[in-house]
N, C-alpha and C positions, 0 to 999 in steps of 0.2 A: 326671429333670427337672433343667433347669439352674437353678442358684440365682443370685439377684441378688448382685452383688458387695457391695453395702452390707450385706446381711444376713450374708454370709459374713464380711466384716471385722469387724462388730460381734460376731458369735458367737465368733470367734477372740480378740478383745480381752477379751470377757467370760470366755472360758475361761482365758486367760492370767492375768487378775486373780484368778479363783477358784483357779487353781493356785498363785498367789503366797501364799495364806493359809498361814502357817507353823504347822500344827497342833502340831508338836513344842514350838514356843515357847508357844502358846496353852495347851496342856495342862500344861506346866511351871508357868505362872503360876497356873492354876486349882488345881493341886495343891500349890502353894507349893514348887516345886522350883527348883534352880539352872537357869540357862539351859543347855540341852543343848550349846550351842556352847562351853561352858567346861570340859567334862570329857570323858573317854573319847575317841572319834574326833573329837569336835567337830561331828559331822554332825547337823543337825536333823531327825532321823528317829526312827521307833519303836524300832529296835534300840538306838540310842544312849540314848534316854530310858529303856529297860529297864535300862540300866546304873545308873540312879539307885536301883534297887531297888523302884520303884513300878510294879507291873504294871498297875494301873488307868490310870495316865498313858500307859503304852506302848500299851495297847489303844485308849484314846482317840485317841491320835496316829495308830495304824494305821487305824482306822476313818475318821478325818477325812481322811487323805491318800488312801486308797482311794476314799472317798466322793466327794470332789471330782473325781476322775477319772471316775467313773461318772456323776455328776450333769451334768458338761459334755457328755458324749456323748449322754445321754438328752435333755438339753434341746435339743441341736442337731437332734434329730429332729423336734421340734415345728413349726419353720417350714418343714419339707419339704426340708431340704438334701439334696443328693445323697450317696451313700455315700462318694464321694471327698472331698467337702467336710466331711462328718462325721469323716473320717479326719484332715483337717487341724485340725479343732477338737480332736480327741483329742491331736494333736501339740502344739497351743497350750497345753493345760492341763499336759502334761508339761513343756514349756519353762518354764511359769510356776513349777512346783515347783522345778525345778533352778536357774533364774535368777529368783527372786522379787523383784519391785520393793520389796516391803516389808522385805527383808533385804539391801538393797544388792546384789542379784543374786547372792548367795552362799547357795544352798539345799541341799536334800537330793539324794540320788542317784536318786530317781524310781521306786523299785521298787514301792511301794504304790499310787502315783498311776497308774503304767503298768498295774498289775494291775487297778485299778478301771475304767480306761478300756477295757481289753481285755475284761473281763467284759460290759461295756455294748456293746462292738462286736460281740462273738461270745461268747455266754455259755459254750458247751461248750469253745471254745478257751481261753477265759480260765480256766475251771475246771480243764482239764487242765494248763495252764501253772501255776496255783496249786499243784496237787498235786505237780507236779515240784519246785517250790520247797520245799514242806513236807517231802517225802521226802528230798531231798538235804540240806536243812538239818538234818533229824532225824538222819540217818546221819552226816554229817560234823561237825555242831555249828558249822559256819561259815555265818553268814547270807549272807555275800557269795558263797560258793560255790553256795548255793541259788539266789541271785538270778541268777548267771551262768548256771547250768544252765537256769533257767526262761526266761531271755531267748533263750538259743540254741534251746531247744526249741519256742518259740511258733510260728515259721514252719512247722515240721515238723508240729506239731499242726494248724495250719490246713490244710495240704495233705491231711492224713490225715482230718479230720473234716468239711471242707467242700469242696464243688465250686467255690465262688466266694466269695471273701473279700478284705479289704483287705490282701493280701500285702505290698504295697509299704510300707504304714504299719507293719505288724508287723515287717518286717525293719528299718525305720528305728528303731523302738523298741529293737530288739535292739542295733543299732549304738550308739545313744545310751547305753543302759544298760552296755554294755561300755566306753564311753568314761568314764562317771562312776565306773566301778570300776577305773580304771587303777591307783591306788595299792593297792587291795585285792589285784588280781592280782599286783603286785610283792611284797606281803607274803605272799600264799599261796605264792608260788614260793620265797620265802626262809625260809618257816616261821615268820613273825613275825605272822601275822594272829590277831587275838583271836577266841576262840570265843564263842558265844552264852552270855551269863550275865545274871543279874539283879542283879550287883554291879559295882562299879567294877573 
């Protein structure tokens, strides 16, 4: 079904604003922690919040960031948007997280938000991708390496598990996540990347 342009534009705008909510900053204020942009990697994301030593704040951040991705996609299904347009909404919420208007367009790297959106777009593909991240992160102790492996695996999981799916959007997700992890890739190659830890 062809979606009207005004509904699509409003949906993408709402998704972008939802994606812009910085749950890392919100959770840090709720738990009376330092702003996550002032320590560790400086990234407003769950992994960096974990470096504060407060696991509850990190979990809150993770759930919030993933939740906004899922909510944006699920809400986009209500007005009867086409699958392609829903993919654009998913892209909008991811862009909102990476370039949030509330943080002067300097946001997180998008892993949790992409995971939430992917789970809502295609549950089994999202679950397989999430499992890839967990296994790789557990084995390597590098959150970034887990994220990169998950991003690269997502298109293959889609081809394996579904006959038809938003392959273009998922490939674009992978490209965006590779781009946001450029510095991590450089540190991994040089052996300077920090491992997962609950401390500074």
